[in-house]
C-alpha positions in Angstrom: -21.3 3.1 -14.0 -21.5 -0.5 -15.2 -19.8 -2.5 -12.4 -20.2 -6.3 -12.5 -19.6 -8.5 -9.4 -17.4 -11.4 -8.9 -17.5 -13.4 -5.6 -14.4 -15.5 -6.1 -11.9 -16.9 -3.6 -9.1 -18.9 -5.2 -7.3 -21.7 -3.4 -4.0 -19.9 -2.7 -2.9 -16.5 -1.5 -0.8 -16.1 -4.7 -3.8 -16.8 -6.9 -6.0 -14.3 -5.0 -3.4 -11.5 -5.4 -2.9 -12.3 -9.0 -6.6 -12.3 -9.6 -6.8 -8.6 -8.6 -4.1 -7.7 -11.1 -5.7 -9.8 -13.8 -9.1 -8.1 -13.3 -7.4 -4.7 -13.6 -5.8 -5.8 -16.9 -9.1 -7.2 -18.1 -10.7 -3.8 -17.7 -7.7 -1.9 -19.1 -8.0 -4.0 -22.3 -11.7 -3.3 -22.6 -13.0 -6.7 -21.4 -15.2 -5.0 -18.8 -16.1 -1.5 -17.7 -15.9 -2.1 -14.0 -15.7 -5.0 -11.5 -16.4 -5.5 -7.8 -14.9 -8.7 -6.4 -15.1 -10.3 -3.0 -12.8 -12.9 -1.5 -12.1 -14.5 1.9 -8.8 -16.2 2.6 -8.9 -19.6 4.2 -5.3 -19.5 5.7 -3.1 -16.8 7.1 -0.5 -14.9 5.0 1.3 -11.6 5.2 1.1 -9.2 2.3 3.2 -6.0 2.0 2.5 -3.0 -0.2 4.4 -2.6 -3.5 7.1 -0.4 -2.1 7.5 -1.9 1.4 10.7 -3.5 2.7 9.9 -7.0 3.9 12.6 -7.1 6.5 11.4 -4.0 8.3 7.6 -4.5 8.0 7.3 -8.2 8.9 8.5 -10.3 11.8 10.3 -12.7 9.4 11.4 -15.2 12.1 7.9 -15.7 13.4 6.3 -16.1 10.0 9.0 -18.5 8.9 8.6 -20.6 12.1 4.9 -20.9 11.6 4.9 -21.2 7.8 3.0 -18.0 7.2 3.6 -17.0 3.5 5.0 -13.5 3.0 3.9 -11.9 -0.3 3.9 -8.6 -2.1 0.8 -7.1 -3.8 0.7 -4.8 -6.9 -0.7 -1.8 -5.0 0.7 0.6 -2.5 -0.2 1.0 1.2 0.9 -0.8 4.3 1.5 -4.3 5.4 -1.3 -6.5 6.6 -2.0 -10.0 7.9 -4.7 -11.7 5.9 -6.6 -14.8 7.0 -9.9 -16.2 8.2 -12.2 -13.5 9.5 -11.0 -11.0 6.9 -13.3 -10.0 4.0 -11.5 -8.5 1.0 -13.0 -6.5 -1.8 -11.5 -5.4 -5.1 -13.1 -2.5 -7.1 -12.0 -1.7 -10.7 -13.3 1.5 -12.1 -12.8 3.5 -15.3 -10.8 6.7 -14.6 -13.2 8.7 -16.9 -16.3 7.8 -14.9 -15.7 10.9 -12.7 -13.2 13.8 -12.6 -12.4 12.7 -9.0 -11.1 9.4 -10.3 -8.3 11.1 -12.2 -6.1 11.6 -9.1 -5.1 9.5 -6.1 -6.6 11.8 -3.4 -9.7 12.3 -5.5 -10.2 8.5 -5.8 -9.7 8.0 -2.1 -12.5 10.6 -1.5 -14.7 9.2 -4.2 -14.6 5.6 -3.0 -14.3 5.9 0.8 -17.0 8.5 1.1 -19.4 5.9 -0.4 -18.1 3.1 1.8 -18.3 5.4 4.9 -22.0 6.1 4.3 -22.8 2.4 3.6 -21.0 1.2 6.7 -22.6 3.9 8.9 -26.1 2.8 7.7 -25.3 -0.9 8.1 -23.6 -0.7 11.5 -25.8 2.0 13.1 -22.6 3.7 14.3 -20.6 6.7 13.2 -17.9 5.5 10.8 -14.9 7.8 10.4 -12.5 8.3 7.6 -9.1 8.5 9.1 -5.6 8.8 7.8 -5.4 8.6 4.0 -7.4 5.4 3.4 -8.7 4.0 6.6 -12.2 3.5 8.0 -12.6 3.4 11.7 -15.1 3.5 14.6 -14.2 5.4 17.7 -10.6 5.8 16.4 -10.2 2.0 15.9 -9.4 0.8 12.4 -11.5 -1.9 10.7 -10.7 -1.3 7.1 -7.5 -0.4 5.2 -7.4 0.3 1.5 -4.9 1.0 -1.4 -4.7 1.7 -5.1 -3.1 0.6 -8.3 -3.6 2.8 -11.4 -3.3 2.2 -15.1 -4.0 4.5 -18.0 -7.7 3.9 -18.4 -8.7 2.1 -15.2 -7.8 1.9 -11.5 -7.9 -0.8 -8.8 -9.1 0.2 -5.4 -9.0 -2.7 -3.0 -9.1 -3.3 0.8 -10.1 -5.4 3.7 -12.8 -5.4 6.3 -11.9 -7.0 9.7 -14.8 -9.1 10.8 -13.3 -11.9 13.0 -9.6 -11.8 12.4 -7.2 -13.0 15.1 -5.7 -9.6 16.0 -3.4 -11.3 18.5 -1.7 -13.0 15.6 -1.3 -9.7 13.8 0.7 -8.6 16.9 3.1 -11.5 16.5 3.4 -11.4 12.7 3.9 -7.6 12.2 5.9 -5.0 14.1 4.6 -1.5 14.3 4.7 -0.1 10.8 7.5 2.3 10.0 4.9 4.8 8.6 1.8 5.4 10.7 -1.1 7.8 10.3 -1.2 10.5 13.0 -4.4 9.1 14.6 -2.7 5.8 15.3 0.3 7.4 17.2 2.2 4.5 18.7 -0.7 2.2 19.5 -0.1 -1.6 19.2 -2.1 -3.6 16.7 -4.3 -4.8 19.6 -5.1 -1.3 20.7 -5.6 0.0 17.2 -7.6 -2.6 15.2 -11.1 -3.7 15.8 -13.3 -6.5 14.3 -16.8 -5.6 13.2 -18.2 -9.0 14.2 -20.9 -8.9 11.5 -21.6 -11.5 8.8 -19.7 -11.1 5.6 -22.8 -11.3 3.5 -24.1 -8.0 5.0 -20.9 -6.1 4.0 -21.1 -7.6 0.5 -24.8 -6.6 0.1 -24.0 -3.0 1.3 -21.2 -2.6 -1.2 -23.2 -4.2 -4.1 -25.9 -1.6 -3.4 -23.5 1.2 -3.1 -22.0 0.5 -6.5 -25.3 -0.4 -8.2 -24.0 -3.9 -9.0 -26.5 -6.5 -10.2 -24.9 -8.5 -13.0 -22.2 -11.2 -12.4 -18.9 -11.1 -14.3 -18.9 -13.9 -16.8 -15.4 -13.7 -18.1 -12.9 -14.7 -15.5 -9.3 -14.4 -16.8 -8.0 -17.7 -15.3 -5.1 -18.0 -17.9 -3.8 -14.6 -17.0 -4.1 -15.4 -13.2 -2.1 -18.6 -13.7 0.5 -16.7 -15.7 0.9 -13.9 -13.1 1.2 -16.5 -10.3 4.1 -18.4 -12.1 5.9 -15.3 -13.4 5.4 -13.0 -10.4 3.6 -13.9 -7.2 5.4 -17.1 -6.5 8.8 -15.7 -7.2 11.2 -14.4 -4.6 12.3 -11.8 -7.2 8.9 -10.2 -6.8 8.1 -10.9 -3.1 11.5 -10.0 -1.8 12.4 -7.3 -4.2 12.7 -4.6 -1.4 
């Protein structure tokens, strides 16, 4: 499995979301076999999953009042608040690397089992796989994940809560309309937990997990810019549902 790494945080939320899609397209077109990217946002923004309704999953008034951008990503999953204290990773893999990667449930198992083992070793605590795509400790979620699939490759990306302002999550997001059973009706404050570990330790653990040593040389900046202008900055995309 030839996975190259890319530690790249772009200036805006739109660029960072577009970068994930551009890296997926790069691998789909044969420009790379696999990629592991890290990025850490400098300002707060809300991002909904591809099929989510903005009006029901986001406290629109609060976000508008405090100038928190509300955007849509290309993958499924729930709505999250991104911002300082949140470490994001984006993993692009070839679907033919393993039979497990040829289905959504198989991919969840393939990736999250590895991340579960890596985080258990790093944190010295029992890390649980909960719901469909969560990692948790003692029933408290610290990582959520989602997928976007193409014909030849897939994007599996997610976030690790390190020092995120969970009180702000409470204000920006209502309870999600769809919740995993283990959450029940717990508030964000009672459901989420920060790991409070340095980001570089998480990065090192994931790089080791995926056997990644070589940096990605070809960054598709033109494709990122095109996706920002044609998609991620447009209300037709962000407010489509």
